C-alpha positions in Angstrom: -39.0 -11.9 -25.2 -39.6 -9.8 -28.5 -41.0 -7.0 -26.4 -38.0 -7.1 -24.1 -35.7 -6.8 -27.1 -37.5 -4.0 -28.6 -37.5 -2.1 -25.3 -33.8 -2.7 -25.0 -33.1 -1.6 -28.6 -35.0 1.7 -27.9 -33.1 2.4 -24.7 -29.8 1.6 -26.6 -30.8 4.1 -29.4 -31.6 6.8 -26.9 -28.2 6.4 -25.1 -26.4 6.5 -28.5 -28.3 9.7 -29.5 -27.3 11.4 -26.3 -23.6 10.3 -26.8 -23.8 11.5 -30.5 -25.0 14.9 -29.3 -22.1 15.2 -27.0 -19.1 14.2 -29.1 -19.1 10.5 -29.0 -20.0 8.1 -32.0 -21.0 5.2 -29.6 -20.1 3.6 -26.4 -16.9 2.1 -27.6 -15.3 5.5 -28.0 -15.4 5.7 -24.2 -12.5 4.4 -22.3 -13.0 2.4 -19.1 -13.8 4.8 -16.2 -14.8 7.6 -18.7 -18.0 9.2 -18.1 -20.3 11.9 -19.3 -22.4 14.1 -16.9 -25.3 16.1 -18.3 -26.6 18.5 -15.8 -30.0 20.3 -15.9 -31.3 23.0 -13.6 -34.6 21.1 -13.0 -33.9 17.5 -13.4 -31.3 15.2 -11.7 -28.0 15.0 -13.5 -27.6 12.2 -16.0 -24.4 10.1 -15.9 -23.4 7.6 -18.6 -20.2 5.8 -17.5 -18.1 3.0 -19.1 -17.6 1.0 -16.0 -15.5 -1.8 -17.6 -14.8 -3.0 -21.1 -18.1 -5.0 -20.9 -20.4 -2.7 -18.8 -22.0 0.7 -19.2 -23.9 2.4 -16.4 -26.7 4.8 -17.1 -27.8 6.7 -13.8 -29.3 9.8 -12.4 -27.0 11.4 -9.8 -27.9 14.0 -7.1 -26.4 15.2 -3.9 -28.4 14.8 -0.7 -27.0 15.7 2.7 -23.6 15.8 1.0 -23.8 12.3 -0.3 -24.2 11.3 -4.0 -27.4 9.4 -4.5 -28.1 7.3 -7.6 -31.8 6.7 -8.5 -32.2 4.9 -10.7 -29.1 3.2 -12.1 -29.1 0.6 -14.8 -26.0 -1.3 -15.8 -25.8 -2.9 -19.2 -23.7 -5.6 -20.8 -22.7 -3.8 -24.0 -21.3 -6.9 -25.6 -25.0 -7.8 -26.5 -27.0 -6.1 -29.3 -29.3 -4.7 -28.1 -27.6 -4.1 -24.7 -28.6 -6.5 -21.9 -29.5 -5.0 -18.5 -27.6 -6.9 -15.8 -28.1 -4.6 -12.8 -30.8 -2.2 -11.5 -31.0 0.0 -8.5 -33.8 2.3 -7.5 -34.4 3.5 -4.0 -34.3 0.4 -1.9 -34.6 -2.1 -4.8 -31.6 -3.8 -6.2 -31.3 -6.6 -8.7 -28.4 -8.1 -10.4 -27.8 -11.0 -12.7 -25.0 -11.4 -15.2 -27.4 -13.4 -17.5 -29.8 -10.3 -17.7 -32.6 -9.0 -15.7 -36.1 -7.8 -16.6 -36.4 -3.9 -16.0 -40.0 -3.4 -15.9 -39.8 0.4 -16.3 -37.1 0.6 -19.0 -39.5 2.2 -21.5 -40.6 4.7 -18.8 -37.0 5.6 -18.0 -36.2 5.9 -21.7 -39.2 8.2 -22.2 -38.3 10.3 -19.2 -34.8 10.9 -20.6 -36.5 12.3 -23.8 -39.1 14.3 -21.8 -36.4 15.8 -19.7 -34.6 16.9 -22.8 -31.5 14.9 -22.5 -31.9 13.6 -26.0 -31.9 17.1 -27.4 -29.0 18.6 -25.4 -26.1 19.2 -27.7 -23.0 20.5 -25.9 -22.7 21.5 -22.4 -21.9 18.0 -21.3 -18.8 17.4 -18.9 -16.7 14.5 -20.0 -14.5 13.0 -17.4 -11.5 11.1 -18.7 -9.9 8.8 -16.3 -6.9 7.7 -18.7 -4.8 10.5 -17.2 -3.8 11.2 -13.7 -5.5 13.4 -12.5 -8.6 12.8 -14.5 -9.3 15.4 -17.1 -12.6 17.2 -17.2 -13.7 19.0 -20.4 -16.8 20.2 -21.9 -18.1 18.8 -25.2 -16.9 20.7 -28.2 -20.2 22.4 -29.1 -19.8 24.4 -25.8 -16.1 25.3 -26.2 
């Protein structure tokens, strides 16, 4: 159990670092349906979305044959500290449990975000704000 908490805490730190580098103090500065999209020429785009008041999604998005493909996606219950993974999708694998799930490769996913440079990117992120109709898209201030 302690190992799982350490892995969750590390992932939480990495996502907060990415948000900090792109104009957000933490996940609670995001409104429901707001998301950040960090694109890279080599790697699949990273999308962090505040799905509900309680849930935050971290996923890689790519287009394939005109469809948006998500691989992998991890949904966290952010009312826990560290965040609790409650849903995981990768390829044909899907698991969901509101009481929490074991994500075996959480440390690997976290390490990949770092290796792919997402933790170092400052600015250049696209923020999508759903509180206005139509949604507002803007770049983080470091790029403006």
